[in-house]
N, C-alpha and C positions, 0 to 999 in steps of 0.2 A: 504494499500500499504506500502511496506517497506520503511525504513527510507532513503535509498540511491537509486538513480536511476540506479545504477550498481550493479552487484554482483562480488565480487572477486572470481577468480577461481585460486586456488593453483595447478598449473599444475602438479608438481612433486608429490604432495599428491594424486591428482585425478588419475593420471596414476598408482601409486603404489597400490591404492586400486582397480582399475578397469581393470587391464590388462587381466583379464580372460573374460571380456565381449565381445560379438560379436558386430558388428555395429548396429544391431537393438536395442540390449540392451543398448548400449551407448546413442543412440539417445533418447530412452524412459527415461532413467535415467536423462539426461541433461534436457529434457522437464519438468520432475517432479521437479528438483531442481529449474528451472526457475520459474515455477508456484508457488512453495512454496515462493521463494524469492519475487515475484511480489505481492503475497497477504499478505505476512508478517505473515502467520500463517500455521500450520500443515495441511497436506492433509487429507480430509475426506477419511475414509476406505469404499469407494463406488466404486465397480468395474466398473461400467459404466462410472462414472466421471473420474476416473483414466485412463481408456482405452482411453477416449476422449482426455485427456491432452496428453497422449503419441501418439496419432494419430494411435492407433492400433485397428485392428478389435478384436472381441471377442475371436477368436481362438489365435491370436497373443498374446493378454493380458494374457490369461490363460497359455500360454508357457513361458512368460517372467516374470510374476508376482513373482514366487518363487525366482528367481535371484534378482530381484530389492528389495524384502523384506529384503534382507541381509543388506542393507544400511539404513534401518530405524528401529525405534522402533515403534511397532504398539500396542497401547493400548487406551482404552477409545474412540474407534471409530475413531482414527486419526493416521496418519503416521507422526512420528516426525524424524527430522534429526539433530543429535547433532551439526554438524558443522554450519549448517544454523541458528539454535537456538542460538549458541554462537555468530555468526556474526551479527544477528538481535539485540542482546542486545547491 
């Protein structure tokens, strides 16, 4: 579990980075961020698991995954998010 029971959301930064997202993508991205924060570790690069975290079906996930990938570094089988990693430190 993460060190804090809450996750800081820098609204201006979030909106500056995500204004091109539609509602479905916003929801999925926020769910990924919250799961990352709650577990305190990067997300496994597992389509089935990520789609479940996002509450998406397989078609939705395949459609939104490329957009969501822009916010993460995907390597060594995990999705890392720089801001969350910094905040978890």
